[in-house]
C-alpha positions as CSV (number, residue, x, y, z in Angstrom):
1,M,33.8,130.7,105.0
2,T,35.2,132.7,107.9
3,N,36.1,131.5,111.4
4,S,33.5,132.9,113.8
5,R,34.8,131.7,117.1
6,E,35.4,135.3,118.2
7,L,31.9,136.2,117.0
8,I,29.9,134.0,119.2
9,D,29.1,137.0,121.4
10,D,26.6,138.9,119.1
11,S,27.0,142.1,121.1
12,A,25.8,145.4,119.7
13,D,29.4,146.6,119.5
14,Y,30.4,143.7,117.2
15,W,27.5,144.3,114.9
16,R,28.2,148.0,114.6
17,R,31.8,147.4,113.8
18,D,30.8,144.9,111.1
19,E,28.2,147.2,109.6
20,R,30.7,150.0,108.9
21,T,32.7,147.8,106.5
22,I,29.9,146.3,104.4
23,K,30.1,147.1,100.7
24,L,27.1,147.9,98.5
25,H,27.4,147.0,94.9
26,G,25.7,148.3,91.8
27,P,24.8,146.8,88.4
28,E,28.4,146.2,87.4
29,G,28.9,144.2,90.6
30,F,25.8,142.1,90.0
31,A,26.9,141.4,86.4
32,G,30.4,140.4,87.6
33,M,29.0,138.1,90.3
34,R,26.6,136.4,87.9
35,R,29.5,135.4,85.6
36,A,31.8,134.3,88.5
37,G,29.0,132.5,90.3
38,R,27.9,130.7,87.2
39,L,31.4,129.4,86.5
40,A,31.7,128.2,90.1
41,A,28.4,126.3,89.7
42,E,29.4,125.0,86.3
43,T,32.6,123.6,87.9
44,L,30.5,121.6,90.4
45,D,28.3,120.4,87.5
46,F,31.4,119.3,85.7
47,I,32.8,117.3,88.6
48,T,29.6,115.6,89.5
49,P,29.9,112.4,87.4
50,Y,33.5,111.9,88.7
51,V,32.5,111.7,92.4
52,Q,32.4,107.9,92.6
53,P,33.9,105.2,94.9
54,G,37.6,104.7,94.1
55,V,38.4,108.3,93.0
56,T,40.9,110.2,95.1
57,T,40.2,113.7,96.3
58,D,43.4,114.9,94.6
59,E,42.1,113.6,91.3
60,L,38.9,115.6,91.9
61,N,41.1,118.6,92.7
62,T,43.1,118.3,89.5
63,L,40.0,118.0,87.4
64,C,38.4,121.2,88.9
65,H,41.7,123.1,88.8
66,D,42.1,122.4,85.1
67,Y,38.5,123.2,84.4
68,I,38.7,126.6,86.1
69,L,41.9,127.5,84.3
70,D,40.5,126.4,81.0
71,H,37.7,128.9,81.6
72,K,40.1,131.7,82.1
73,A,39.6,131.9,85.8
74,I,41.7,131.3,88.9
75,P,41.0,128.8,91.8
76,A,40.8,131.2,94.8
77,P,41.7,128.6,97.5
78,L,45.1,127.7,96.0
79,N,47.8,129.3,98.2
80,Y,45.2,131.3,100.0
81,R,46.8,131.8,103.5
82,G,48.8,128.7,102.7
83,F,46.0,126.4,101.6
84,P,47.7,123.9,99.2
85,K,44.9,122.9,96.9
86,S,42.4,124.4,94.5
87,I,39.2,123.1,96.1
88,C,38.1,121.8,99.5
89,T,36.9,118.2,99.8
90,S,35.3,117.3,103.2
91,I,34.4,113.7,103.7
92,N,31.9,112.2,106.3
93,H,32.8,113.7,109.7
94,V,35.0,116.5,108.1
95,V,33.1,119.7,108.6
96,C,35.0,121.9,106.2
97,H,38.4,122.8,104.7
98,G,39.3,119.2,103.9
99,I,42.5,119.1,101.9
100,P,42.5,117.0,98.7
101,G,45.0,114.1,98.8
102,D,45.5,110.4,98.1
103,K,42.4,109.3,100.1
104,R,40.0,107.3,97.9
105,L,36.3,107.7,98.3
106,Q,34.6,104.6,99.7
107,N,31.1,103.3,98.9
108,G,28.7,105.1,101.2
109,D,30.8,108.2,101.8
110,I,29.3,111.7,101.6
111,V,31.6,114.5,100.6
112,N,31.3,118.3,100.3
113,I,33.2,119.9,97.4
114,D,33.7,123.6,97.9
115,V,34.7,125.7,94.9
116,T,35.6,129.4,94.6
117,V,36.7,130.9,91.3
118,I,38.1,134.4,90.5
119,L,36.8,135.6,87.2
120,D,37.6,139.1,86.0
121,G,38.3,140.0,89.6
122,W,35.0,138.7,91.0
123,Y,34.7,135.8,93.4
124,G,32.1,133.0,92.9
125,D,31.8,130.7,95.9
126,T,29.6,127.6,96.2
127,S,29.6,124.1,97.6
128,R,27.4,121.0,97.4
129,M,27.2,117.6,98.9
130,F,27.9,114.4,96.9
131,F,27.2,110.7,97.4
132,A,29.8,108.1,96.6
133,G,27.9,104.9,95.8
134,D,25.1,103.8,98.1
135,V,24.6,106.2,101.0
136,G,22.8,105.3,104.2
137,V,19.4,106.8,105.3
138,K,20.9,108.9,108.1
139,A,23.5,110.5,105.8
140,R,20.9,111.2,103.1
141,R,18.5,112.8,105.7
142,L,21.4,115.0,107.0
143,C,22.1,116.2,103.5
144,D,18.5,116.9,102.8
145,V,18.1,118.9,106.1
146,T,21.2,120.9,105.4
147,Y,20.1,121.9,101.9
148,E,16.7,122.9,103.2
149,A,18.3,124.9,106.0
150,M,20.4,126.8,103.5
151,M,17.4,127.6,101.4
152,R,15.3,128.7,104.4
153,G,18.2,131.0,105.4
154,I,18.4,132.5,102.0
155,A,14.6,132.9,101.9
156,A,14.9,135.0,105.1
157,A,17.3,137.4,103.5
158,K,15.1,140.3,102.5
159,P,15.9,144.0,102.1
160,G,15.1,145.8,105.3
161,G,15.6,142.6,107.3
162,H,18.6,141.7,109.4
163,V,21.5,139.4,109.1
164,G,20.3,137.6,112.3
165,D,17.1,136.6,110.5
166,I,19.2,134.3,108.3
167,G,20.8,132.5,111.2
168,H,17.5,132.2,113.1
169,A,15.8,130.6,110.2
170,I,18.6,128.0,109.8
171,Q,19.0,127.2,113.5
172,T,15.3,126.8,114.3
173,Y,14.8,124.4,111.4
174,V,17.9,122.3,112.0
175,E,17.4,121.9,115.7
176,A,13.7,120.9,115.1
177,Q,15.2,118.1,113.0
178,R,17.4,117.0,115.9
179,F,20.6,118.0,114.3
180,S,23.0,120.8,115.3
181,V,24.5,123.9,113.6
182,V,28.2,124.5,113.7
183,R,29.1,127.8,115.4
184,D,32.8,128.0,114.6
185,F,32.5,129.0,111.0
186,S,30.2,131.5,109.2
187,G,29.2,132.7,105.8
188,H,30.8,136.0,104.6
189,G,30.6,138.9,102.3
190,L,32.3,138.7,99.0
191,G,32.6,140.4,95.7
192,R,36.1,141.6,94.7
193,I,37.3,140.3,98.0
194,F,37.2,136.6,99.0
195,H,36.1,137.1,102.6
196,D,34.5,140.4,103.5
197,A,31.8,141.8,105.8
198,P,29.2,140.9,106.9
199,N,29.8,137.7,108.7
200,I,26.7,135.5,108.2
201,L,26.2,133.4,111.3
202,H,24.1,130.3,110.8
203,Y,22.4,130.6,114.2
204,G,21.1,133.6,116.1
205,K,18.1,135.8,116.8
206,K,15.7,137.5,114.5
207,G,16.0,141.3,114.2
208,T,19.7,141.4,115.2
209,G,22.7,142.3,113.2
210,P,23.3,144.6,110.2
211,I,20.3,145.6,108.1
212,L,20.1,143.8,104.8
213,K,20.4,146.4,102.0
214,P,20.3,146.1,98.2
215,G,23.8,145.6,96.8
216,M,25.1,143.4,99.7
217,F,26.8,140.2,98.5
218,F,27.5,137.3,100.8
219,T,27.5,133.5,101.1
220,V,25.0,131.4,103.1
221,E,26.8,128.1,103.9
222,P,25.5,126.3,107.0
223,M,27.4,123.3,108.3
224,V,25.1,120.8,110.0
225,N,26.2,118.0,112.3
226,A,24.4,114.8,113.1
227,G,25.7,115.0,116.7
228,T,27.2,117.9,118.7
229,W,27.9,121.2,116.9
230,Q,31.4,121.3,118.4
231,V,34.4,120.9,116.1
232,K,38.2,120.6,116.3
233,I,41.0,121.5,113.9
234,L,43.5,118.8,112.9
235,S,47.2,119.3,112.9
236,D,47.3,120.4,109.3
237,G,45.8,123.7,110.5
238,W,42.9,123.5,108.1
239,T,40.8,120.4,108.4
240,A,37.8,120.9,110.8
241,V,36.1,117.7,112.0
242,T,33.2,116.9,114.4
243,R,34.4,116.3,117.9
244,D,32.2,113.2,118.2
245,K,33.2,111.9,114.8
246,Q,29.6,111.9,113.6
247,L,28.6,113.0,110.1
248,S,28.6,116.6,108.9
249,A,27.1,118.2,105.8
250,Q,27.2,121.6,104.1
251,F,25.8,123.5,101.2
252,E,26.7,127.0,100.0
253,H,25.4,129.6,97.7
254,S,26.6,133.1,96.9
255,V,23.7,135.6,96.8
256,G,23.0,139.3,96.5
257,I,20.3,141.4,98.1
258,T,18.1,143.2,95.5
259,E,15.4,145.9,95.8
260,T,12.8,143.2,96.1
261,G,14.5,140.1,97.6
262,V,17.6,138.0,96.8
263,E,19.4,136.9,93.7
264,F,21.2,133.6,93.5
265,F,24.6,133.8,91.8
266,T,25.6,130.1,92.0
267,L,22.5,128.1,90.9
268,S,23.4,125.0,88.9
269,P,22.9,125.5,85.2
270,K,22.1,121.8,85.0
271,E,19.7,122.0,88.0
272,L,21.9,119.7,90.1
273,S,20.9,121.2,93.4
274,K,21.4,118.3,95.9
275,P,22.2,114.6,95.8
276,P,21.4,112.1,94.5
277,Y,22.1,113.7,91.1
278,D,20.3,112.4,88.1
279,L,22.7,112.6,85.2
280,K,20.7,110.7,82.6
281,D,19.9,112.6,79.4
282,T,22.6,115.2,80.4
283,N,24.9,114.9,77.4
284,T,27.5,117.3,78.8
285,L,27.9,115.4,82.0
286,Q,29.4,112.1,81.0
287,A,31.9,110.6,83.3
288,A,35.3,109.6,81.9
289,P,38.0,107.5,83.5
290,V,40.2,109.6,85.8
């Protein structure tokens, strides 16, 4: 995701600047993104049974790091602008960019795991929420609303439409559910670059922003807070938390605009779209001691 503090003013000048740098990709790009996106999704499938009370976020990081390397890819976050780990783990009131460490998940925690892989030069970027043990009703509802908001935003992404249509769909749904959409971070273009144009704001007006054209690749990754949308950055320079310490949730997909609609690059091969995840009868997803 990109920091969008400077993008809150959605002036015509900003949108015109952004539109000039948007890349349009052909069949080779779609093929590359399918492979990278699938591996990113497979990494989240792989880590799912390990997300349990008692595990440390650094243990989850190591498991994902090794899995990505074993599949001949590179974890994009590692050393990106100084980020020290291979994934982001954002627990409870952490909005995004949580740094894995020795903190152990507690029963009732919710956590977002954000994975980006580089495979053959293409970036696959996705995140999901996970439940550690028994999670409360409010937290479950927040995660459900956030997932639905992402899907509504993606459904609004149609060739000939506008980037602002995505944010409008997300914001109107979230606020109708009495939650709030974070303004400080946005989705982003990607492909052979980790963060590229266009910026995908998760709030805004219909009919504004760059026109959506076939070949555009970007992420849709709304962060939804139970309280205020305002956030602050901790002293590590990365971890963003809610100002009121209420819960936050996020989901993310990488998608591409086609001639007729939108293609998902990061759907779960195991159909693990949102928690709680049902792992029974899934032979390849058996948790082992960490």
